[in-house]
C-alpha positions as CSV (number, residue, x, y, z in Angstrom):
1,M,2.7,-5.0,-20.8
2,L,1.5,-5.1,-17.2
3,S,3.2,-7.4,-14.7
4,I,1.8,-6.8,-11.2
5,A,2.5,-8.1,-7.7
6,A,0.4,-7.4,-4.6
7,L,1.9,-6.1,-1.4
8,I,-0.1,-6.6,1.8
9,P,1.2,-5.4,5.2
10,A,-0.4,-7.4,7.9
11,Y,-0.6,-7.3,11.7
12,N,-2.8,-9.6,13.9
13,C,-5.4,-10.4,11.3
14,A,-5.2,-14.2,10.9
15,D,-9.0,-14.5,10.6
16,R,-9.0,-12.1,7.5
17,V,-5.7,-12.1,5.7
18,G,-6.4,-15.5,4.0
19,S,-9.6,-14.2,2.3
20,V,-7.8,-11.1,1.2
21,V,-4.9,-13.0,-0.3
22,R,-7.2,-15.5,-2.2
23,G,-9.5,-12.6,-3.4
24,V,-6.7,-10.4,-4.8
25,G,-5.0,-13.5,-6.2
26,K,-7.8,-13.8,-8.7
27,Y,-6.4,-10.7,-10.4
28,V,-2.8,-10.6,-9.4
29,P,-0.9,-13.9,-9.5
30,D,2.0,-12.9,-7.1
31,V,1.1,-11.8,-3.6
32,L,3.5,-10.9,-0.9
33,V,2.4,-10.4,2.7
34,V,4.6,-8.7,5.3
35,D,3.8,-10.1,8.7
36,D,4.6,-7.2,11.0
37,G,5.2,-9.0,14.3
38,S,1.8,-10.7,14.5
39,T,1.2,-13.0,17.4
40,D,-2.0,-14.7,16.2
41,G,-0.8,-16.9,13.2
42,T,-1.3,-14.2,10.5
43,G,1.8,-15.4,8.6
44,D,0.7,-19.0,8.5
45,A,-2.8,-18.0,7.4
46,A,-1.3,-15.9,4.6
47,R,1.0,-18.7,3.4
48,A,-1.8,-21.2,3.5
49,A,-3.8,-18.9,1.2
50,G,-0.9,-18.9,-1.3
51,A,1.1,-15.8,-0.4
52,S,4.8,-15.5,-0.1
53,L,5.8,-14.1,3.3
54,V,8.3,-11.7,4.9
55,V,8.3,-11.8,8.7
56,H,9.2,-9.0,11.1
57,P,10.0,-10.5,14.5
58,A,8.4,-7.6,16.3
59,N,5.8,-5.0,15.3
60,R,7.5,-2.0,13.5
61,G,4.5,-0.2,11.9
62,K,3.1,0.1,8.4
63,G,5.9,2.2,7.0
64,P,8.7,-0.3,7.7
65,A,6.4,-3.1,6.6
66,V,5.8,-1.4,3.2
67,R,9.5,-0.8,2.8
68,S,10.3,-4.4,3.6
69,G,7.9,-5.6,0.9
70,L,9.1,-3.1,-1.7
71,A,12.7,-4.2,-1.0
72,V,11.7,-7.6,-2.2
73,L,9.3,-6.7,-5.1
74,L,11.2,-3.9,-6.7
75,G,14.2,-6.1,-7.4
76,Q,11.9,-8.2,-9.7
77,A,10.6,-7.3,-13.1
78,Y,7.1,-6.1,-12.0
79,S,5.8,-3.1,-13.9
80,H,3.5,-2.1,-11.0
81,I,2.9,-2.9,-7.3
82,L,-0.7,-3.1,-6.0
83,M,-1.0,-2.2,-2.3
84,L,-3.9,-3.1,0.0
85,D,-4.6,-3.8,3.6
86,A,-5.0,-7.2,5.2
87,D,-7.8,-6.4,7.6
88,G,-10.7,-6.9,5.1
89,Q,-11.6,-3.2,4.8
90,H,-10.5,-3.3,1.1
91,D,-12.5,-5.3,-1.3
92,P,-10.1,-7.5,-3.3
93,D,-12.5,-7.5,-6.2
94,D,-11.9,-3.8,-6.7
95,A,-8.4,-4.8,-7.9
96,Q,-9.9,-5.1,-11.4
97,R,-10.6,-1.3,-11.4
98,F,-6.9,-0.6,-10.7
99,L,-5.8,-2.9,-13.5
100,E,-8.1,-1.2,-16.0
101,A,-6.8,2.3,-15.1
102,A,-3.0,1.3,-15.0
103,P,-2.2,1.9,-18.7
104,E,-3.1,5.6,-18.5
105,A,-1.5,6.4,-15.1
106,D,1.6,5.9,-13.0
107,F,-0.3,6.1,-9.7
108,V,-3.9,4.8,-9.4
109,L,-5.4,5.8,-6.0
110,G,-8.5,4.3,-4.5
111,N,-11.3,6.7,-3.4
112,R,-13.5,5.6,-0.5
113,L,-15.1,9.0,0.1
114,W,-17.5,8.8,-2.8
115,N,-19.8,6.8,-0.6
116,R,-20.1,8.8,2.5
117,E,-22.9,6.7,4.0
118,A,-20.7,3.6,4.1
119,I,-18.0,5.3,6.3
120,P,-18.4,6.1,10.0
121,A,-18.8,9.9,10.4
122,R,-15.7,10.4,12.4
123,R,-13.5,8.5,10.0
124,F,-15.1,10.2,7.0
125,W,-14.4,13.7,8.3
126,T,-10.8,13.0,9.4
127,N,-10.1,11.5,6.0
128,F,-11.8,14.3,4.2
129,I,-10.0,17.0,6.1
130,G,-6.7,15.3,5.7
131,T,-7.2,14.9,2.0
132,R,-8.1,18.6,1.5
133,A,-5.1,19.7,3.7
134,L,-2.7,17.6,1.6
135,Q,-4.3,18.8,-1.6
136,L,-3.7,22.5,-0.6
137,M,-0.1,21.7,0.6
138,T,0.9,19.9,-2.6
139,G,-1.4,21.1,-5.4
140,F,-1.8,17.5,-6.5
141,P,-5.3,16.2,-7.6
142,L,-6.4,14.1,-4.7
143,E,-9.7,12.5,-3.8
144,D,-8.8,10.3,-0.9
145,S,-5.2,10.8,0.2
146,Q,-5.3,8.3,3.1
147,C,-6.6,5.3,1.1
148,G,-4.0,2.5,1.3
149,Y,-5.5,0.8,-1.7
150,R,-3.3,2.0,-4.6
151,L,-1.4,0.8,-7.7
152,V,2.0,2.4,-8.3
153,A,4.4,2.0,-11.2
154,S,7.6,0.3,-10.1
155,P,10.0,2.8,-11.8
156,F,8.6,5.6,-9.6
157,L,8.8,3.5,-6.4
158,R,12.4,2.6,-7.0
159,R,13.2,6.3,-7.2
160,M,11.6,7.1,-3.8
161,G,13.7,7.5,-0.7
162,L,10.9,6.3,1.7
163,V,11.4,7.0,5.4
164,G,7.8,7.4,6.7
165,N,6.5,5.4,9.7
166,R,3.1,4.2,10.6
167,Y,0.4,5.4,8.1
168,S,2.4,8.4,7.0
169,V,4.1,6.2,4.4
170,D,0.9,6.3,2.3
171,T,1.0,10.1,2.2
172,E,4.8,10.0,1.6
173,I,4.3,7.9,-1.5
174,I,1.8,10.3,-2.9
175,V,4.0,13.4,-2.1
176,R,7.0,11.8,-3.7
177,A,5.1,10.6,-6.7
178,G,3.8,14.1,-7.3
179,K,7.3,15.5,-7.1
180,L,8.4,12.9,-9.6
181,R,5.6,14.1,-12.0
182,A,3.7,10.9,-11.9
183,R,0.3,10.8,-13.7
184,F,-2.5,10.4,-11.1
185,A,-5.8,8.6,-11.6
186,H,-8.5,7.7,-9.1
187,V,-10.9,4.8,-9.0
188,P,-13.9,4.4,-6.6
189,V,-13.5,1.5,-4.1
190,R,-15.7,-0.2,-1.7
191,V,-14.8,0.2,2.0
192,I,-16.0,-2.4,4.4
193,Y,-16.5,-1.4,8.0
194,D,-18.0,-4.4,9.8
195,G,-16.7,-4.0,13.4
196,A,-13.2,-5.3,12.8
197,A,-10.5,-3.7,14.8
198,S,-8.4,-1.1,13.0
199,H,-4.9,0.0,14.0
200,Y,-5.5,3.4,12.5
201,R,-6.1,6.2,15.1
202,P,-8.2,8.7,13.2
203,M,-7.3,11.9,15.0
204,Q,-3.6,11.2,16.0
205,D,-2.6,9.6,12.7
206,T,-4.4,12.2,10.6
207,V,-2.5,15.0,12.3
208,H,0.8,13.1,12.1
209,I,0.2,12.4,8.4
210,V,-0.5,16.1,7.5
211,L,2.5,17.3,9.5
212,S,4.7,14.7,7.9
213,A,3.7,15.8,4.4
214,A,5.6,19.0,4.8
215,R,8.8,17.1,5.5
216,F,8.3,14.8,2.6
217,K,7.7,17.7,0.2
218,V,11.1,19.3,0.8
219,D,13.1,16.0,1.3
220,E,15.7,15.5,-1.4
221,G,16.1,11.7,-1.0
222,D,14.6,10.7,-4.3
223,L,16.8,9.3,-7.2
224,R,17.0,11.2,-10.5
225,N,16.5,8.0,-12.5
226,D,15.1,4.5,-12.0
227,P,18.0,2.2,-11.3
228,G,16.1,-0.8,-12.6
229,P,15.5,-4.2,-10.8
230,E,19.1,-5.5,-11.0
231,A,20.7,-2.4,-9.7
232,W,18.0,-2.1,-7.0
233,K,19.0,-5.5,-5.7
234,R,22.6,-4.2,-5.3
235,L,21.4,-1.0,-3.7
236,V,18.8,-2.3,-1.2
237,S,19.1,-5.2,1.2
238,A,16.0,-7.3,0.9
239,P,14.7,-9.5,3.8
240,A,14.2,-13.2,3.5
241,V,11.1,-14.5,1.8
242,V,9.2,-17.6,2.9
243,A,7.4,-19.5,0.1
244,P,3.7,-20.2,0.1
245,M,2.4,-23.4,1.7
246,T,0.2,-24.1,-1.2
247,S,-0.4,-23.1,-4.8
248,A,-3.8,-21.6,-3.9
249,L,-3.2,-18.6,-6.2
250,A,-2.4,-20.7,-9.2
């Protein structure tokens, strides 16, 4: 039986995070936002929309934000964690595609590259090249390795010794999932580029991601077995969680 929580890392997107939380909340009842040192009220907007909240006092990057969220969620009895961005570039309504694919896969990865016309040329080619490079390095079946919209089974996430910073954490999760023999699936997702600022640096971050993949591939930090939620809570120190302001997701 599926039991899913959504994890949304967020940084300075107060004008968008609320709609993302409310949108994904139609499909996933429990939503956790990690406010990664925002200065514009992102955390308050997330809580007002119905999300629980973890707060980083200063900006630390996507990798630490994802790890903070997982430290909380993997200590609970969720079967899967749905990850998406807070800046509105992921369509919350695509969450249904992930839920439908979940019974047949351990890792469901969103694919934005099916619709080339919807993606700025520079972003398309950096993502395409990064995906092909990672596919060659790992031998894993990949369609869009840098898409942050994904659903991952909790037992696999609890076994991963995640260390990646910035956007390399997305690649790290793929590499470690492949090493752990996860079953991959892909679903097409809509990507929304409407002039909103992105913290992703196409050239620098793509190069960093590809180079980091080699380190993740040989790293031996994964656990042999899933410790389970209760043991996870003893192994991992979870940050404090602030409750939602409202029951907007109910």
